[in-house]
N, C-alpha and C positions, 0 to 999 in steps of 0.2 A: 443576479448572482450567477456564478459560473455553472452551478449544478442545475440551474433552470434553463440553460441554453439548449437549443436543439443540437443534435449530434453534428449536423452540418456546420452550425455556427462555431461550435467548439473546435472542430477539425480545421475550419478556415483560419481561426485565430492561432491554432497550434502551428499551422503551416506558414503563417505570416512572419514578417520581420519583427513583430512585437516580441519582447522578451518573455511575456507571460500570456497564456499558460505555456509551460514548458515540460521538461521531462518529469519533474516532480508531480505535476498535475496528471500527466499521462499515467504515471505509475499508480497513483491513487485510483484513477479510473479503471485501470486494468484489474486492480485488486477488488474494486467494487463489483466489476463484472464477474470475477471469479466467485465472489460471495453470492451474487444473484443466481448464478448457475447452480450452485449447491441448493439454494432455496427452490429453484425450479424442480430439481430432482426430488426434493422432499415433498413439494406440493403435488407432484405426480405419483407419489408413493402413498401418501396419507389418504386414507379412505378407500383404498383398494383392498378387497377381501384377501387377495393373494398375499398381501404384505401386512395383515393385521397384527402379526406377532411383533413387528418392528415399528408399529405406528407411534408409540410413545417416544421411542428413540428418534424417529424422524421428526417428530414435533419439536423435540428439544434441539435437534440439529438445525431445524428451520429457524427457531428463535435466535440461536447464536449467529447463524448466517445473516439474518436480517439486521441484527445489531451491528455486525461487522460491515455490512453494506452501507448502513447509515453513517458509521464512523468514517469509512473510507471516502464516501461521497463528500462529506464535510472537509476532508483533507485536501480536496482539489482546490477549494478556496483558500485554505490555510497555507498551501504552498505559494499561491499567488501573493498573499499578504506578506509572508516572510521574505519573499524575494524582493518585493517592492520596498520593504523596510531596509533590507540590506543595500539596495541600490541608492536609497535615500541617504543612508549614512555615508556612502562614498562621496556623495555630492555636497556634504557639509563643508563650510569654509575652513581653510587651513593656512591663513595668513599669519596669525600670531601663534606663540607657543601654547597658549591656553586653548585656542581653537584646534590646534593639532592634537592636543591631548584629548579634548572632548570628542573630536572626530574619531580618533583611534579607539576610544572606549566604546563609542556608538557602533563602530564597525565590529569590534570583538563581541559585543553583546548580540548584535544581529547575526553574526556567524554562529554563535552558540545556539541561538534559536533556529537558524537555518540548518543546523545539524540535528537538533532534536525533532523537528517536524518530520523529516524523512525517516528518522529512526523509529518514530511512532508509527509511521506508515509501514515500515518493515515489520514491526511487531504485529500489526493488524493483519498483514499479508501472511505471516507465519501462522496466525490463528485461523485464517481462511483455509490454508493448507491442512491444518489439523482437523477442522470440521468437515472438510471434503472427504475425509477417509470414511466416515460413517455412510455418506451418500454412495461412495464407491463400493463399499462392502455390502450394503443392504438395500440400496435404492432400487427403484423400478428398472428392470433390465431393458425395457423399451427405450429408456433415455440414459442408460448408464454411460454412454460416450460423453454426455454432457458433464458428468462428474469428472471425467478425465480432462475435459477442457477447463473446468473450474480450477483444478489443481495446477494446471499449466499456466493459466492466466495469473493466478496468485503467485506462482513461482517467478514468472517474468516480472511481475510487479515488485516483488521482494528484491530481486537482483537489480532492478532499475532504481528503486529507492536507495539501495546500498550505494550506488554510484554518487548520489547526491550527498549522502553522509560523508563519503570519502573526500569529495572535492571541497566541502566546507570545513571538515575537521582538519584538513591539511593546512589551513590558513589560521587556525586558532593558536594563539600564543600560550594559552593555559594548557600545557601538555597533559596534565593529569586529567582534565576534563575530556580532552580529545581521546586519550588512550582508553579511558573508561568507556566512552561511547563506542569506540572501535572494537574493544574487547567484547562488548555485549553483541554488537552486530555480527562478529565472527561466530559467536556461539549460536545465534539465531540461524545464520546461513548454513552452518555445519549440520544442524538438525534438519533444516528444510531440505537440503540436498538429498539426504537419505530418505526422508519421508515422501518427498515428491516422486522419487524413483519408485518407491514401493507402491504408492497409490496409483501411479500411472500404469504400472504392470498389473495391478489388481484389475483395473478397468480393461486393459488390453486383453487379458486372459478371458474376459467374459464376452468378448466380441465374436 
């Protein structure tokens, strides 16, 4: 599985001419790294006498961050699977009218899935941004810069996942479906833009 590869193996595949893994998998990985960094800040805060007043909150933040890290790591493989499904649908026969109709439906079905997978990644990345705030506000000051890297990694992942939503939604014939997904994405990004800027500055002001 993709998530069990070494970093070098993953990067080599990412750099190769193979279509997968690609930007969607990279986005999920960036989001998972953002979650992992929030977990790191929490783990280096929990158990410290100086931060005992925020230990319960840090433990809760850690639990959320670890759940998000697991979800986003799984999305690396999900992106590969949905891309392969989409490419497979384009390769279906199209000699007869029946084959053309079946191929078109398969493509549209795969495009809907290829829109929902990165949208779910965007949702998870927005959640990483949200949980990083606690680490930035109350985490161990010795590693507070890592809380800033966490939010920026999650933000880059969110914006990257959004590009995959845009490219696939643009080819979907069901305009109501596409518009609904794009409207949700815009709401996610509008909130994330503001939150990321705030959290980044919270961290910067502590350095």
